[in-house]
C-alpha positions as CSV (number, residue, x, y, z in Angstrom):
1,X,52.4,103.0,204.0
2,X,50.6,104.8,206.6
3,X,49.5,108.3,207.2
4,X,52.7,109.4,209.3
5,X,55.0,107.9,206.6
6,X,53.3,109.6,203.8
7,X,53.4,112.8,205.7
8,X,57.2,112.4,206.7
9,X,57.9,111.9,202.9
10,X,56.0,115.1,201.7
11,X,57.6,117.2,204.3
12,X,61.2,115.9,203.6
13,X,60.7,116.3,199.7
14,X,59.3,119.6,200.2
15,X,62.3,120.8,202.3
16,X,64.7,119.2,200.0
17,X,63.3,120.9,197.0
18,X,62.5,124.2,198.6
19,X,64.9,124.5,201.4
20,X,64.3,127.6,203.6
21,X,67.2,129.8,204.6
22,X,69.4,128.3,201.9
23,X,71.9,131.1,201.0
24,X,75.5,132.1,202.4
25,X,75.2,134.9,204.8
26,X,77.3,138.0,204.2
27,X,78.4,139.0,207.5
28,X,77.8,136.1,210.0
29,X,79.0,136.1,213.5
30,X,79.4,132.5,213.9
31,X,80.2,129.8,211.0
32,X,80.8,126.1,211.0
33,X,81.2,123.5,208.1
34,X,79.8,120.2,208.8
35,X,81.0,116.9,207.0
36,X,79.8,113.4,207.0
37,X,82.6,111.9,205.0
38,X,80.9,108.3,205.2
39,X,78.2,109.6,202.8
40,X,79.7,112.7,201.5
41,X,77.0,115.1,202.9
42,X,78.4,118.6,203.7
43,X,76.9,121.7,205.1
44,X,77.9,125.2,206.0
45,X,76.0,126.8,208.9
46,X,76.0,130.5,209.1
47,X,74.5,132.4,212.5
48,X,74.0,136.1,213.2
49,X,73.9,136.2,217.1
50,X,73.3,139.5,218.8
51,X,73.7,139.2,222.5
52,X,71.9,135.8,223.4
53,X,69.7,135.6,220.5
54,X,70.1,133.9,217.2
55,X,68.7,136.8,215.0
56,X,69.3,135.1,211.8
57,X,70.5,131.5,210.7
58,X,71.2,130.0,207.0
59,X,72.9,127.3,205.2
60,X,74.5,126.1,202.2
61,X,75.9,122.8,201.1
62,X,74.7,119.4,199.6
63,X,73.8,116.1,200.7
64,X,70.9,113.6,200.7
65,X,67.3,114.8,201.2
66,X,67.0,113.9,204.7
67,X,70.2,116.0,205.4
68,X,68.8,118.9,203.5
69,X,65.4,118.8,204.9
70,X,66.8,118.6,208.5
71,X,69.0,121.6,207.7
72,X,66.3,123.6,206.5
73,X,63.8,122.7,209.5
74,X,66.8,123.3,211.8
75,X,67.1,126.8,210.5
76,X,63.4,127.5,210.6
77,X,63.1,126.1,214.3
78,X,66.1,128.1,216.0
79,X,65.7,131.5,214.1
80,X,64.6,134.0,216.9
81,X,65.4,131.8,219.5
82,X,68.0,132.4,222.4
83,X,71.2,130.2,222.5
84,X,70.0,128.2,225.2
85,X,66.9,127.3,223.6
86,X,68.7,126.4,220.5
87,X,71.3,124.0,222.5
88,X,68.0,122.6,224.2
89,X,66.5,121.8,220.5
90,X,69.7,120.3,219.6
91,X,69.6,118.0,222.8
92,X,66.0,116.9,222.2
93,X,66.5,116.2,218.7
94,X,69.5,114.2,219.1
95,X,67.9,112.4,221.9
96,X,64.7,111.7,219.5
97,X,67.2,110.4,216.9
98,X,69.2,108.1,219.4
99,X,65.9,106.6,220.8
100,X,66.4,108.2,224.1
101,X,63.3,110.8,223.9
102,X,59.9,109.2,223.6
103,X,58.4,112.2,222.0
104,X,54.7,110.7,222.7
105,X,55.2,110.6,226.6
106,X,57.9,113.2,227.4
107,X,57.3,117.1,227.1
108,X,59.5,118.7,224.6
109,X,59.9,121.5,222.2
110,X,60.3,120.0,218.8
111,X,57.1,120.7,217.1
112,X,57.1,119.6,213.6
113,X,60.8,118.6,214.0
114,X,59.3,115.1,215.4
115,X,58.9,114.2,211.8
116,X,62.3,113.0,212.0
117,X,61.5,110.4,214.7
118,X,61.5,107.7,212.3
119,X,65.0,108.1,211.0
120,X,66.3,106.1,214.0
121,X,65.1,103.0,212.6
122,X,67.7,103.6,209.7
123,X,71.0,103.9,211.7
124,X,72.9,105.0,208.7
125,X,70.4,108.0,208.3
126,X,70.9,109.4,211.8
127,X,74.2,111.0,211.0
128,X,72.3,112.5,208.0
129,X,69.6,114.0,209.9
130,X,71.8,115.4,212.7
131,X,74.5,117.0,210.5
132,X,73.4,120.4,210.6
133,X,72.4,120.2,214.2
134,X,75.9,119.3,215.2
135,X,77.4,122.1,212.8
136,X,74.9,124.4,214.7
137,X,76.4,123.9,218.0
138,X,79.8,123.9,216.6
139,X,79.1,127.2,215.3
140,X,77.9,128.3,218.7
141,X,81.2,126.9,220.2
142,X,83.2,128.6,217.6
143,X,84.6,125.3,216.3
144,X,86.4,125.2,213.1
145,X,84.6,122.4,211.4
146,X,82.8,119.2,212.8
147,X,82.8,115.8,211.4
148,X,80.2,113.0,212.0
149,X,82.7,110.2,211.7
């Protein structure tokens, strides 16, 4: 196992054990539940959007370590960003997972989220990593629920 694989495992395990922003929000402006019926992962994304800025974001739910870690890191990445910036991060994250963005060659704003680029080698895990991100966009678009079927 290489150093990057070891780092990947450490980050995933840390965010799975101690997820950031893991709580329901009392008065969110936007909410969207996300479901992955194939594996049973589910997440609720809560947003407090003021103007065009995401002032607060949180999540609750259950799923595999990848799903929970991705949810946790997503909340850290979009908190304080504008809605447009959050949508751009979603696009880049999705493209990275699908193998459409070479993070080593193309400029991007993913930062430490690139730890998930190895997920694309396991097609069944792509939906796990992307679930919270799709629910984020669903919340921004006022969807009632998203499913990764």
